[in-house]
DOTI-292371 format. One record per residue (C-alpha): x, y, z. Coordinates in steps of 0.05 Angstrom, whole numbers, plus 5000, padded with zeros to 4 digits. Example, Ala and Ser with C-alpha at 12.3 -4.5 7.8 and 13.67 -1.06 7.14 Angstrom:
REM DOTI-292371
((5246; 4910; 5156)) ((5273; 4979; 5143)) 
REM end
This chain:
REM DOTI-292371
((3434; 8318; 5407)) ((3360; 8303; 5430)) ((3329; 8238; 5432)) ((3258; 8244; 5408)) ((3193; 8192; 5411)) ((3142; 8188; 5367)) ((3110; 8251; 5391)) ((3174; 8290; 5379)) ((3173; 8296; 5452)) ((3250; 8292; 5486)) ((3257; 8230; 5525)) ((3340; 8234; 5523)) ((3400; 8260; 5503)) ((3459; 8228; 5465)) ((3530; 8247; 5455)) ((3584; 8232; 5414)) ((3659; 8266; 5437)) ((3728; 8270; 5400)) ((3723; 8241; 5333)) ((3778; 8203; 5315)) ((3794; 8201; 5238)) ((3803; 8255; 5186)) ((3808; 8329; 5212)) ((3783; 8308; 5277)) ((3714; 8351; 5272)) ((3649; 8330; 5259)) ((3619; 8349; 5188)) ((3554; 8362; 5171)) ((3550; 8287; 5141)) ((3566; 8270; 5211)) ((3508; 8309; 5240)) ((3458; 8279; 5188)) ((3482; 8204; 5199)) ((3477; 8216; 5282)) ((3402; 8247; 5272)) ((3378; 8187; 5232)) ((3409; 8142; 5283)) ((3381; 8173; 5340)) ((3310; 8161; 5310)) ((3314; 8090; 5316)) ((3341; 8101; 5382)) ((3280; 8140; 5395)) ((3233; 8086; 5381)) ((3271; 8038; 5418)) ((3276; 8073; 5472)) ((3211; 8087; 5479)) ((3184; 8016; 5463)) ((3241; 7995; 5519)) ((3205; 8048; 5569)) ((3139; 8014; 5549)) ((3162; 7950; 5565)) ((3195; 7962; 5630)) ((3129; 8001; 5649)) ((3093; 7943; 5633)) ((3140; 7889; 5670)) ((3130; 7942; 5731)) ((3060; 7936; 5735)) ((3055; 7865; 5720)) ((3100; 7856; 5787)) ((3058; 7905; 5826)) ((2994; 7871; 5814)) ((3007; 7796; 5824)) ((2946; 7769; 5846)) ((2939; 7744; 5918)) ((2897; 7691; 5942)) ((2842; 7741; 5969)) ((2841; 7775; 5899)) ((2777; 7771; 5866)) ((2757; 7733; 5797)) ((2755; 7809; 5771)) ((2827; 7822; 5794)) ((2848; 7758; 5767)) ((2821; 7771; 5696)) ((2854; 7841; 5699)) ((2922; 7817; 5711)) ((2919; 7762; 5657)) ((2902; 7813; 5603)) ((2961; 7850; 5631)) ((3006; 7791; 5625)) ((2972; 7779; 5556)) ((2994; 7855; 5542)) ((3065; 7845; 5565)) ((3071; 7779; 5511)) ((3047; 7825; 5455)) ((3096; 7877; 5474)) ((3146; 7825; 5467)) ((3117; 7807; 5401)) ((3132; 7881; 5384)) ((3198; 7884; 5392)) ((3209; 7814; 5363)) ((3172; 7828; 5302)) ((3207; 7899; 5295)) ((3277; 7861; 5296)) ((3250; 7817; 5241)) ((3232; 7868; 5198)) ((3294; 7897; 5182)) ((3322; 7832; 5153)) ((3269; 7832; 5101)) ((3281; 7890; 5063)) ((3301; 7866; 4991)) ((3226; 7848; 4965)) ((3166; 7885; 4987)) ((3118; 7825; 4981)) ((3157; 7785; 5030)) ((3161; 7844; 5079)) ((3091; 7856; 5076)) ((3082; 7782; 5086)) ((3117; 7781; 5149)) ((3082; 7843; 5174)) ((3007; 7807; 5157)) ((3035; 7749; 5191)) ((3059; 7783; 5254)) ((3001; 7827; 5260)) ((2955; 7773; 5266)) ((2988; 7741; 5323)) ((3002; 7805; 5353)) ((2938; 7838; 5349)) ((2894; 7767; 5352)) ((2848; 7784; 5299)) ((2818; 7743; 5245)) ((2839; 7787; 5181)) ((2894; 7831; 5162)) ((2904; 7879; 5099)) ((2960; 7921; 5081)) ((2956; 7974; 5029)) ((3013; 8015; 4989)) ((3006; 8078; 4963)) ((3035; 8094; 4895)) ((3094; 8128; 4906)) ((3086; 8182; 4853)) ((3027; 8214; 4892)) ((3043; 8269; 4945)) ((2978; 8300; 4955)) ((2932; 8279; 5013)) ((2862; 8296; 4975)) ((2826; 8232; 4975)) ((2814; 8237; 4897)) ((2887; 8236; 4885)) ((2901; 8179; 4925)) ((2912; 8109; 4899)) ((2940; 8043; 4916)) ((2992; 8011; 4873)) ((2988; 7942; 4915)) ((2946; 7903; 4964)) ((2961; 7848; 5008)) ((2903; 7809; 5043)) ((2904; 7750; 5098)) ((2846; 7720; 5128)) ((2869; 7671; 5192)) ((2876; 7602; 5167)) ((2884; 7620; 5097)) ((2939; 7638; 5047)) ((2971; 7700; 5046)) ((2954; 7732; 4973)) ((2963; 7798; 4931)) ((2892; 7832; 4917)) ((2863; 7848; 4854)) ((2848; 7919; 4822)) ((2777; 7913; 4836)) ((2789; 7902; 4905)) ((2831; 7960; 4910)) ((2788; 8008; 4880)) ((2715; 7981; 4904)) ((2716; 7934; 4964)) ((2697; 7969; 5024)) ((2762; 7956; 5067)) ((2794; 7995; 5011)) ((2749; 8052; 5027)) ((2764; 8054; 5097)) ((2840; 8050; 5080)) ((2827; 8111; 5031)) ((2792; 8149; 5084)) ((2849; 8139; 5135)) ((2903; 8153; 5080)) ((2868; 8218; 5065)) ((2858; 8243; 5138)) ((2925; 8206; 5167)) ((2879; 8191; 5230)) ((2871; 8122; 5260)) ((2796; 8089; 5263)) ((2774; 8045; 5312)) ((2698; 8019; 5293)) ((2680; 7967; 5343)) ((2607; 7971; 5330)) ((2600; 7977; 5253)) ((2524; 7987; 5245)) ((2521; 8035; 5307)) ((2579; 8083; 5269)) ((2537; 8135; 5230)) ((2596; 8170; 5197)) ((2632; 8112; 5166)) ((2573; 8065; 5162)) ((2558; 8080; 5087)) ((2627; 8064; 5074)) ((2619; 7988; 5102)) ((2566; 7968; 5063)) ((2576; 7897; 5034)) ((2572; 7885; 4964)) ((2541; 7814; 4945)) ((2609; 7780; 4926)) ((2631; 7792; 5000)) ((2614; 7740; 5048)) ((2661; 7760; 5111)) ((2628; 7787; 5161)) ((2659; 7848; 5186)) ((2646; 7857; 5265)) ((2695; 7906; 5281)) ((2766; 7943; 5245)) ((2826; 7974; 5271)) ((2854; 8019; 5207)) ((2916; 8057; 5221)) ((2965; 8096; 5174)) ((3037; 8082; 5160)) ((3080; 8140; 5145)) ((3155; 8146; 5125)) ((3207; 8185; 5161)) ((3185; 8244; 5131)) ((3113; 8243; 5152)) ((3082; 8221; 5091)) ((3033; 8166; 5086)) ((3062; 8106; 5045)) ((3009; 8053; 5067)) ((2950; 8035; 5108)) ((2943; 7980; 5159)) ((2883; 7946; 5175)) ((2863; 7889; 5234)) ((2789; 7862; 5229)) ((2747; 7819; 5278)) ((2787; 7816; 5341)) ((2783; 7737; 5362)) ((2737; 7711; 5423)) ((2685; 7763; 5413)) ((2727; 7817; 5437)) ((2737; 7890; 5416)) ((2798; 7929; 5396)) ((2815; 7972; 5459)) ((2861; 8031; 5467)) ((2933; 7983; 5482)) ((2908; 7960; 5413)) ((2914; 8021; 5384)) ((2979; 8043; 5418)) ((3011; 7977; 5393)) ((2989; 7975; 5325)) ((3009; 8047; 5316)) ((3079; 8037; 5342)) ((3087; 7970; 5298)) ((3061; 8022; 5242)) ((3126; 8061; 5257)) ((3165; 7999; 5238)) ((3127; 7975; 5186)) ((3138; 8045; 5157)) ((3212; 8043; 5167)) ((3213; 7975; 5134)) ((3169; 7998; 5072)) ((3213; 8055; 5061)) ((3278; 8024; 5063)) ((3255; 7966; 5013)) ((3226; 8014; 4964)) ((3295; 8044; 4967)) ((3332; 7982; 4958)) ((3284; 7968; 4901)) ((3302; 8038; 4875)) ((3374; 8021; 4875)) ((3359; 7949; 4839)) ((3323; 7989; 4782)) ((3374; 8047; 4779)) ((3431; 7986; 4768)) ((3394; 7950; 4721)) ((3381; 8018; 4680)) ((3459; 8027; 4689)) ((3473; 7959; 4661)) ((3430; 7973; 4603)) ((3456; 8039; 4586)) ((3527; 8016; 4595)) ((3513; 7957; 4540)) ((3487; 8015; 4503)) ((3547; 8061; 4514)) ((3593; 8002; 4501)) ((3567; 7990; 4434)) ((3580; 8060; 4412)) ((3644; 8059; 4449)) ((3674; 8007; 4409)) ((3707; 8025; 4339)) ((3677; 7992; 4278)) ((3697; 7929; 4243)) ((3711; 7973; 4178)) ((3759; 8018; 4214)) ((3794; 7954; 4253)) ((3802; 7914; 4189)) ((3829; 7976; 4151)) ((3876; 7994; 4205)) ((3892; 7927; 4222)) ((3911; 7897; 4161)) ((3967; 7955; 4143)) ((4035; 7941; 4159)) ((4062; 7981; 4220)) ((4112; 8037; 4206)) ((4180; 8026; 4236)) ((4196; 8067; 4295)) ((4254; 8113; 4268)) ((4210; 8123; 4206)) ((4158; 8158; 4246)) ((4209; 8197; 4287)) ((4181; 8164; 4350)) ((4245; 8172; 4389)) ((4256; 8248; 4372)) ((4244; 8302; 4425)) ((4226; 8342; 4361)) ((4171; 8293; 4346)) ((4113; 8327; 4298)) ((4049; 8289; 4292)) ((4018; 8348; 4247)) ((4050; 8303; 4185)) ((4014; 8234; 4204)) ((3943; 8221; 4183)) ((3897; 8196; 4239)) ((3908; 8131; 4217)) ((3981; 8137; 4223)) ((3980; 8156; 4290)) ((3942; 8094; 4312)) ((3995; 8052; 4278)) ((4048; 8099; 4318)) ((4012; 8083; 4378)) ((4011; 8007; 4368)) ((4082; 8015; 4349)) ((4102; 8048; 4415)) ((4079; 7982; 4447)) ((4116; 7938; 4402)) ((4184; 7974; 4416)) ((4177; 7968; 4484)) ((4164; 7892; 4478)) ((4099; 7901; 4518)) ((4055; 7869; 4466)) ((4102; 7803; 4463)) ((4106; 7803; 4539)) ((4036; 7805; 4559)) ((4015; 7770; 4490)) ((3971; 7821; 4464)) ((3936; 7801; 4400)) ((3944; 7844; 4345)) ((3873; 7859; 4338)) ((3859; 7872; 4405)) ((3906; 7922; 4404)) ((3888; 7960; 4341)) ((3815; 7955; 4369)) ((3833; 7986; 4436)) ((3872; 8039; 4404)) ((3822; 8060; 4357)) ((3765; 8058; 4413)) ((3803; 8111; 4453)) ((3812; 8151; 4392)) ((3739; 8149; 4384)) ((3723; 8166; 4451)) ((3760; 8236; 4448)) ((3710; 8291; 4437)) ((3732; 8335; 4376)) ((3752; 8401; 4415)) ((3805; 8449; 4403)) ((3859; 8420; 4437)) ((3842; 8367; 4485)) ((3831; 8319; 4427)) ((3859; 8253; 4410)) ((3927; 8291; 4376)) ((3938; 8318; 4442)) ((3936; 8250; 4481)) ((3975; 8221; 4423)) ((4036; 8270; 4431)) ((4030; 8256; 4501)) ((4042; 8184; 4495)) ((4098; 8193; 4439)) ((4133; 8240; 4496)) ((4126; 8183; 4549)) ((4152; 8139; 4502)) ((4217; 8181; 4488)) ((4226; 8193; 4559)) ((4224; 8120; 4571)) ((4270; 8098; 4517)) ((4311; 8163; 4493)) ((4313; 8201; 4560)) ((4338; 8132; 4591)) ((4275; 8125; 4647)) ((4262; 8055; 4614)) ((4315; 8025; 4670)) ((4269; 8061; 4730)) ((4209; 8025; 4710)) ((4175; 7950; 4708)) ((4144; 7921; 4652)) ((4070; 7939; 4692)) ((4094; 8008; 4706)) ((4112; 8018; 4631)) ((4043; 7987; 4605)) ((4012; 8028; 4657)) ((4044; 8093; 4636)) ((4029; 8085; 4562)) ((3956; 8066; 4575)) ((3946; 8126; 4626)) ((3976; 8175; 4568)) ((3936; 8153; 4515)) ((3871; 8156; 4558)) ((3887; 8213; 4610)) ((3844; 8260; 4576)) ((3785; 8218; 4550)) ((3717; 8248; 4537)) ((3742; 8317; 4554)) ((3694; 8373; 4541)) ((3743; 8427; 4528)) ((3729; 8465; 4598)) ((3767; 8453; 4659)) ((3746; 8424; 4731)) ((3734; 8497; 4759)) ((3680; 8504; 4704)) ((3649; 8441; 4717)) ((3634; 8474; 4788)) ((3611; 8538; 4760)) ((3556; 8497; 4721)) ((3542; 8449; 4771)) ((3555; 8390; 4726)) ((3538; 8322; 4746)) ((3611; 8302; 4742)) ((3615; 8360; 4794)) ((3573; 8327; 4841)) ((3596; 8257; 4822)) ((3676; 8277; 4843)) ((3686; 8336; 4889)) ((3765; 8338; 4869)) ((3798; 8326; 4802)) ((3733; 8323; 4773)) ((3757; 8311; 4701)) ((3811; 8266; 4716)) ((3767; 8218; 4760)) ((3719; 8214; 4697)) ((3778; 8207; 4643)) ((3796; 8143; 4686)) ((3728; 8117; 4685)) ((3723; 8120; 4616)) ((3788; 8088; 4607)) ((3765; 8027; 4657)) ((3700; 8029; 4617)) ((3736; 8017; 4550)) ((3786; 7960; 4576)) ((3727; 7930; 4600)) ((3688; 7925; 4537)) ((3690; 7860; 4497)) ((3748; 7857; 4446)) ((3785; 7914; 4487)) ((3820; 7889; 4546)) ((3894; 7888; 4530)) ((3907; 7868; 4601)) ((3873; 7804; 4595)) ((3929; 7759; 4601)) ((3950; 7788; 4664)) ((3937; 7751; 4734)) ((3885; 7783; 4778)) ((3939; 7816; 4824)) ((3981; 7842; 4763)) ((3910; 7871; 4734)) ((3899; 7906; 4798)) ((3967; 7933; 4805)) ((3964; 7966; 4734)) ((3893; 7997; 4747)) ((3929; 8027; 4805)) ((3982; 8051; 4767)) ((3935; 8080; 4712)) ((3890; 8112; 4759)) ((3948; 8151; 4796)) ((3983; 8172; 4730)) ((3917; 8203; 4705)) ((3902; 8239; 4773)) ((3977; 8262; 4763)) ((3957; 8310; 4705)) ((3911; 8350; 4759)) ((3957; 8405; 4764)) ((3926; 8422; 4833)) ((3957; 8352; 4851)) ((4026; 8378; 4816)) ((4033; 8431; 4860)) ((4013; 8394; 4918)) ((4066; 8340; 4904)) ((4129; 8389; 4871)) ((4150; 8406; 4936)) ((4162; 8335; 4964)) ((4191; 8312; 4899)) ((4239; 8376; 4897)) ((4269; 8355; 4969)) ((4288; 8286; 4943)) ((4319; 8307; 4882)) ((4353; 8362; 4922)) ((4377; 8308; 4969)) ((4408; 8271; 4909)) ((4358; 8213; 4912)) ((4388; 8151; 4880)) ((4343; 8095; 4891)) ((4263; 8107; 4870)) ((4248; 8033; 4893)) ((4202; 8060; 4947)) ((4134; 8052; 4923)) ((4114; 8120; 4948)) ((4173; 8154; 4915)) ((4163; 8114; 4850)) ((4088; 8135; 4847)) ((4118; 8211; 4856)) ((4170; 8200; 4798)) ((4114; 8174; 4754)) ((4064; 8225; 4772)) ((4121; 8284; 4757)) ((4133; 8245; 4684)) ((4060; 8246; 4669)) ((4054; 8326; 4682)) ((4114; 8333; 4642)) ((4090; 8288; 4583)) ((4022; 8332; 4589)) ((4054; 8403; 4579)) ((4113; 8378; 4541)) ((4085; 8418; 4478)) ((4123; 8474; 4513)) ((4191; 8441; 4501)) ((4179; 8426; 4420)) ((4214; 8464; 4364)) ((4191; 8544; 4359)) ((4146; 8530; 4300)) ((4104; 8471; 4333)) ((4100; 8509; 4398)) ((4067; 8571; 4367)) ((4015; 8528; 4339)) ((3997; 8487; 4406)) ((4000; 8556; 4434)) ((3946; 8579; 4396)) ((3902; 8516; 4402)) ((3909; 8519; 4477)) ((3888; 8594; 4483)) ((3830; 8581; 4431)) ((3802; 8532; 4471)) ((3809; 8577; 4538)) ((3783; 8629; 4497)) ((3719; 8588; 4479)) ((3703; 8578; 4556)) ((3717; 8647; 4572)) ((3666; 8667; 4519)) ((3610; 8616; 4554)) ((3627; 8643; 4614)) ((3619; 8717; 4598)) ((3554; 8705; 4552)) ((3525; 8650; 4586)) ((3537; 8651; 4663)) ((3553; 8724; 4659)) ((3614; 8725; 4704)) ((3679; 8758; 4676)) ((3735; 8702; 4659)) ((3799; 8701; 4683)) ((3850; 8730; 4638)) ((3878; 8668; 4620)) ((3815; 8652; 4587)) ((3791; 8727; 4567)) ((3795; 8732; 4487)) ((3797; 8812; 4497)) ((3867; 8797; 4527)) ((3893; 8751; 4475)) ((3950; 8803; 4462)) ((3981; 8781; 4528)) ((3994; 8711; 4504)) ((4067; 8712; 4506)) ((4064; 8745; 4578)) ((4016; 8690; 4603)) ((4060; 8638; 4563)) ((4123; 8666; 4601)) ((4086; 8657; 4669)) ((4063; 8588; 4651)) ((4136; 8567; 4638)) ((4166; 8600; 4699)) ((4113; 8573; 4751)) ((4106; 8506; 4725)) ((4147; 8478; 4665)) ((4212; 8509; 4686)) ((4215; 8477; 4749)) ((4190; 8411; 4731)) ((4236; 8404; 4678)) ((4297; 8420; 4716)) ((4284; 8369; 4767)) ((4272; 8314; 4715)) ((4339; 8333; 4685)) ((4375; 8329; 4749)) ((4346; 8254; 4760)) ((4360; 8232; 4692)) ((4407; 8279; 4648)) ((4378; 8246; 4589)) ((4314; 8283; 4597)) ((4359; 8350; 4597)) ((4333; 8360; 4516)) ((4263; 8373; 4552)) ((4292; 8427; 4603)) ((4333; 8464; 4542)) ((4272; 8463; 4489)) ((4234; 8496; 4545)) ((4282; 8547; 4557)) ((4292; 8565; 4489)) ((4221; 8575; 4473)) ((4217; 8612; 4540)) ((4265; 8663; 4508)) ((4228; 8662; 4443)) ((4161; 8684; 4483)) ((4198; 8735; 4524)) ((4224; 8769; 4458)) ((4150; 8771; 4432)) ((4131; 8800; 4496)) ((4183; 8856; 4494)) ((4162; 8867; 4417)) ((4084; 8867; 4446)) ((4103; 8922; 4493)) ((4132; 8967; 4446)) ((4074; 8956; 4396)) ((4030; 8974; 4453)) ((4072; 9038; 4471)) ((4073; 9060; 4394)) ((3995; 9046; 4385)) ((3984; 9083; 4450)) ((3933; 9146; 4435)) ((3974; 9177; 4489)) ((4040; 9172; 4457)) ((4069; 9232; 4434)) ((4114; 9249; 4373)) ((4181; 9249; 4410)) ((4158; 9179; 4436)) ((4146; 9157; 4373)) ((4213; 9183; 4340)) ((4253; 9147; 4392)) ((4218; 9081; 4383)) ((4231; 9085; 4309)) ((4305; 9112; 4317)) ((4320; 9054; 4373)) ((4302; 9006; 4314)) ((4329; 9039; 4252)) ((4405; 9031; 4262)) ((4409; 8962; 4245)) ((4367; 8970; 4181)) ((4403; 9028; 4161)) ((4466; 8987; 4164)) ((4443; 8936; 4130)) ((4412; 8986; 4072)) ((4479; 9018; 4069)) ((4520; 8957; 4068)) ((4474; 8927; 4007)) ((4479; 8990; 3962)) ((4553; 8997; 3970)) ((4561; 8925; 3955)) ((4515; 8932; 3893)) ((4552; 8993; 3869)) ((4623; 8969; 3879)) ((4605; 8903; 3838)) ((4575; 8942; 3790)) ((4633; 8987; 3771)) ((4685; 8930; 3768)) ((4643; 8892; 3720)) ((4632; 8951; 3678)) ((4711; 8971; 3685)) ((4728; 8900; 3657)) ((4681; 8900; 3601)) ((4707; 8967; 3565)) ((4763; 8998; 3603)) ((4772; 9053; 3540)) ((4696; 9067; 3537)) ((4673; 9130; 3585)) ((4600; 9111; 3563)) ((4611; 9041; 3580)) ((4615; 9062; 3657)) ((4574; 9132; 3664)) ((4521; 9091; 3683)) ((4553; 9064; 3748)) ((4583; 9135; 3761)) ((4513; 9161; 3765)) ((4484; 9106; 3806)) ((4541; 9110; 3854)) ((4537; 9188; 3863)) ((4454; 9178; 3871)) ((4468; 9123; 3926)) ((4515; 9165; 3957)) ((4465; 9213; 3965)) ((4412; 9170; 3994)) ((4467; 9146; 4043)) ((4480; 9214; 4060)) ((4409; 9238; 4063)) ((4397; 9178; 4108)) ((4448; 9180; 4161)) ((4432; 9251; 4171)) ((4357; 9263; 4163)) ((4307; 9226; 4213)) ((4237; 9230; 4181)) ((4181; 9263; 4219)) ((4135; 9209; 4239)) ((4057; 9225; 4236)) ((4020; 9179; 4280)) ((3961; 9185; 4225)) ((4006; 9155; 4172)) ((4023; 9102; 4228)) ((3954; 9080; 4234)) ((3938; 9083; 4158)) ((4003; 9035; 4149)) ((3975; 8986; 4201)) ((3902; 8987; 4173)) ((3932; 8969; 4101)) ((3975; 8913; 4131)) ((3948; 8861; 4085)) ((3963; 8904; 4028)) ((4032; 8916; 4050)) ((4041; 8841; 4063)) ((4020; 8831; 3989)) ((4070; 8879; 3960)) ((4127; 8845; 4009)) ((4113; 8779; 3970)) ((4115; 8809; 3905)) ((4182; 8844; 3918)) ((4211; 8775; 3947)) ((4193; 8748; 3882)) ((4221; 8798; 3841)) ((4286; 8797; 3881)) ((4292; 8729; 3868)) ((4283; 8739; 3793)) ((4342; 8799; 3790)) ((4386; 8747; 3829)) ((4372; 8693; 3780)) ((4385; 8738; 3723)) ((4449; 8763; 3758)) ((4476; 8691; 3761)) ((4460; 8675; 3689)) ((4498; 8740; 3671)) ((4553; 8719; 3711)) ((4564; 8653; 3682)) ((4569; 8680; 3610)) ((4612; 8741; 3634)) ((4672; 8708; 3597)) ((4640; 8703; 3528)) ((4615; 8771; 3536)) ((4687; 8791; 3550)) ((4709; 8767; 3481)) ((4660; 8801; 3442)) ((4670; 8874; 3466)) ((4645; 8909; 3400)) ((4581; 8875; 3408)) ((4582; 8907; 3478)) ((4598; 8971; 3456)) ((4537; 8970; 3400)) ((4489; 8947; 3450)) ((4513; 9004; 3500)) ((4505; 9049; 3436)) ((4429; 9035; 3427)) ((4414; 9031; 3502)) ((4390; 9106; 3491)) ((4331; 9084; 3442)) ((4264; 9076; 3464)) ((4263; 9002; 3434)) ((4300; 8944; 3472)) ((4352; 8912; 3424)) ((4344; 8846; 3397)) ((4413; 8808; 3401)) ((4395; 8736; 3384)) ((4461; 8700; 3397)) ((4496; 8746; 3450)) ((4467; 8749; 3522)) ((4452; 8821; 3552)) ((4513; 8855; 3583)) ((4507; 8887; 3657)) ((4500; 8950; 3628)) ((4424; 8935; 3612)) ((4414; 8881; 3663)) ((4349; 8917; 3683)) ((4320; 8912; 3613)) ((4315; 8842; 3613)) ((4251; 8814; 3573)) ((4236; 8745; 3552)) ((4265; 8752; 3484)) ((4333; 8779; 3512)) ((4346; 8707; 3544)) ((4333; 8655; 3497)) ((4360; 8593; 3546)) ((4323; 8622; 3609)) ((4261; 8592; 3636)) ((4198; 8642; 3616)) ((4154; 8622; 3673)) ((4204; 8647; 3724)) ((4201; 8720; 3708)) ((4152; 8726; 3658)) ((4098; 8738; 3716)) ((4128; 8804; 3729)) ((4146; 8827; 3656)) ((4104; 8891; 3670)) ((4153; 8919; 3723)) ((4216; 8919; 3674)) ((4230; 8983; 3642)) ((4293; 8999; 3591)) ((4347; 9040; 3618)) ((4324; 9100; 3574)) ((4261; 9117; 3612)) ((4264; 9187; 3645)) ((4256; 9195; 3713)) ((4285; 9137; 3739)) ((4356; 9162; 3755)) ((4386; 9106; 3704)) ((4354; 9055; 3754)) ((4294; 9005; 3740)) ((4231; 9004; 3775)) ((4259; 8935; 3811)) ((4317; 8974; 3839)) ((4274; 9027; 3860)) ((4224; 8985; 3901)) ((4281; 8942; 3931)) 
REM end
């Protein structure tokens, strides 16, 4: 790259060759750093050249005995210039040592300027940093510094900055960005009106040299003035060159000092924000008192050791108590001497710092912690981990999604979120870790307060690595290495790198462990995850105007089973298989994952069938084949049920009255009716109308309601059948009464039999009055469905039987 002087003239070239670190390629950041460095090189090289030139001139013009007095005087002036150049370089060196306080820096500038320029007075003006315009009316000085030879350095008043004649010249220089050198004040017609002295100013101004001070971007940030050259002399061109070079160093020093002050100010703001945030981060004393005074349930009572743990049956307070119980069961509270109130306050604070998003909330973190607890205890991984690792893993699990926003890392980059600028990789995971440390460092929440500094650093390192491991991008990156160890039958995990890899895989397994839960829980969790993804997809489509990926596209929600199978095959299956190989006690996770995969695959197949069924292009023949494929099982079930009912009915009727033909005439009719139905079902396949199917689909809600009512009716019939069987013996002893009841069966009104329960012949005509000992509430709700046997058009069957 070229080396430029202050006039942007190339005075040299610098090269850097063969980068030693990273990818061994120079980045844009390297180029920027190199360019900034060469700015200083240019200044230093220019001054060195000037210094060398002065030395050469001095040697070349050494005075001889033959020299005149004029030559001796000139040579003396040249020697004086050489000394001043040395002072300039020394001043530049000292300026960069005073960059933490602007006033001290300017004090050094004025002191050195007086010695360098041999002047009676020096002033420095600092522009307001918010002013970027060069218009005279827009320029304001925020501070001024004044030093008169032999007097103390002082900060000027606001009146001096606004009304003094020196400030007026400074305003002119700041606006024009040009150097002003006035050696004959009264003879300068252009600026003499600015130098008119007011009554309070007793300083006799003879000459003045004023230069702008600029930053690296070429913006004026101040003005430097020197007045009244000593010994009655005037400011020469050499003086102008020296003070302009000096102003460059002053500009750099002032700019760096301002930057330092900005950093100090921002740090102070950050500390204030942290204090405010810490107050809101901590749980309330009311919540702490409520939870800490409750006895903690036993782990078996909470089912913490179970792979089939279900948090949905617990209240929020119970999840907090269960979290505390996990630390107690692992003996961590005792070993690290964690006070009970500190333990409860930390868990409550962690819970409070989870946002109420659909899935990545406190409940998810609690489930991840419980799975880690089960892996350590039930799964047998406890023997592989030290106490520091165990407490680090539990802290990481409960904190691994702190302040999750319900969107993923890619979304942070898409919306150019501040987090994405802060962390370029594993954006959210780094943020979760920062939140975790912030809570631990908040007063009253440090459950690691009894650890030594070395142990504390080690646990924090465990927590950081574990939380970052929940980024699936890191999982894919490290899975191959872990797989090699597993396939090589690695038995010793004492190596720190191997152990960290194992802990990372355990964290990922806990993070996605909902895929191993019982099917009922897995369905609920899958719906929550999908809902959160769809919410992000809606934002991307409606606000960012980009198409979301299929996993987050609400329009593809019917493909959830297919996506779940893909998720299991690509991530979960390999992970749980490897962990089961490492520790057989973890095999239940693998088996649970396998069962849920089978369930999702079945749903996927059903979805594919339905997709073909509802397709507008599906032909009549296609629809018939789909129905026929699913009909044989249903037909077999219906045939067996009908035959069983008719046979049982026939046998009971024969037992009741072998000599009465009217007693079993009804069963014969029913048997014939059933046989006809069987024959029709076996031979005829009904024509399927797509319009009818569409109508059924549109009335699915009503159909579900009717199905529920039918189930209740079936329960009523089963209950009546049970009551009839229990009284069958007493009914057989009273056959004469049975005949009377059978003969009355053709009447329009139901018979009233106060002491005898109804026989099988009229089991479909039961009302509340027919069964005095039965519970009326069990079937009075459906009383309007029951009809007597003499009703025409029922073919000897009640409406209940027809529906069933």
